[in-house]
C-alpha angles and dihedrals in degrees: 000000000000114000114227088208097053091050096053110125124236093223117126116253142186112276144198124192119182124216090242090061092051093044091234134090098262134107127198114213121232120264115226112259092232091059092047093051092050090056092244098106116124132184111254093235096146120110098038097103130243124334089247091056092047090049089052087053090051101247131102130178126224121199126163091214095059098256094119137051093277137015096214134049091226093058091049092050090050090054096043099076126168126017137330101022121156126205118199105199122202123218113284146101109270106198101195145094118254132197123193101192126208093264092065102076134171091020123165127201118192129186102223098215094055088230113106092207090066098060112052125175105191143160137160112231119135131191089260097047109122117248116229091242097043135283125055136280097250123207096296094045091052093068116120091205126021120191116193102152117100122242096032121166129188128182132182097358133129117220111195146171112196098186108135130205091216090064093051110038091162095059122106095179098071098157109120116177122205096188132010112189121186107154120104119249096025116161131189123187128179091359132139127219114197128186143094117243117026095355098164119032113188105188143150130242091253141357089261095047127087130216135184121212129185127198120184129176091354133147119221125180137179145103118240118048088324095168109044146140145087104275127109100256132177120199112195125182091348131147119225112197121198113207130223119246134203099189097074131069098211150349141351100050091175151304130271100209133030108172121185100190117176115251092241094049110096093196127057126153120346120187116188137169091000140120137229115211132176146204090195129089118283117283093006094123134066118219094226150337126199120251116209103180125208089244091062115025090170093063116130107196118222129200130165120184114187140166088004132133113236112199127216092270090079118085100242095188096055109008095165132059139167127267089197125011090226088068108043116196090233089069092054132077105267120147143152137203133194096338120165139201133066092292090058098056112129110221099145107034093196089061093055115048111202131203119238118237089256092052091047091058089068096040093090140118090249092057093046096048106031112193094000109096108176093166089071094059117114 
């Protein structure tokens, strides 16, 4: 199966962003397609006053060609202090690392073309990449984008890490995070997350803290543990794409999910109404393995996959495995419900725990998130 998301081009296009989408009373006019294709398209940012005035109003514009307030996302984030700031980001490839710290709350980032392939924030650090002052970045430090502020929203943006194992055969630290999100109430719609190992890291600010993360209509690809972390995260109508590999002689090539839910957290990862596709041979991927990190040896990972199509890339006979034998997956909180597709076939019932109908009634986004309802946002 060919993914429509993975095939989206990076070419610049005409764009229209309504004021309702930005949350302010502005409208950007459409750029003619011929101008976009010729590489001459520019955001019509003129006429909105000085950058200082726009910052006071809460909105800043990012354009790599100098037609906005800033040419990099990092510079715009640095300027947009406090709460409630919006970045409207023009089409382009932004090769940089970005940190949204805990003081920058209720931030919104919007890709102006409403096509996530047009706005790409990408870098190529891995866990084993040497730091300038000695040591290495580690998994957390490898992240292209880190979001720590609460109340974050992103629409129509690609978050990527294009570090490749093939370019670094001597590396042992091959984790390369595209996005690490830690702030509570973070929502991503129509976004893409591209990488290989540890693509999407949904975490919390500390072992004792909690965080809720929502992903709707998103595309996420990778190979090893490429959706992982300890947050409460809901994935709705998303596509998870397992990648082919040439550096291994056999299965498994990798694992889609690696939750590390805290033992006291009743809600871990929930996947609903989604699909898992693959470019790898059939049955070469496991659905999940539990991650019990050294920072929280009491963790009891939780994953529920329901009403989701599992393609042939998933090992249907034994879809789960251990990350460490001391923490067998059977002792964790893994369950499925009404999944379809060749990767969902139940041949060994003990290998595929299923929710009862009564349990499924509480395995919902509403139960996970309580009073926070990001799916109702405009």
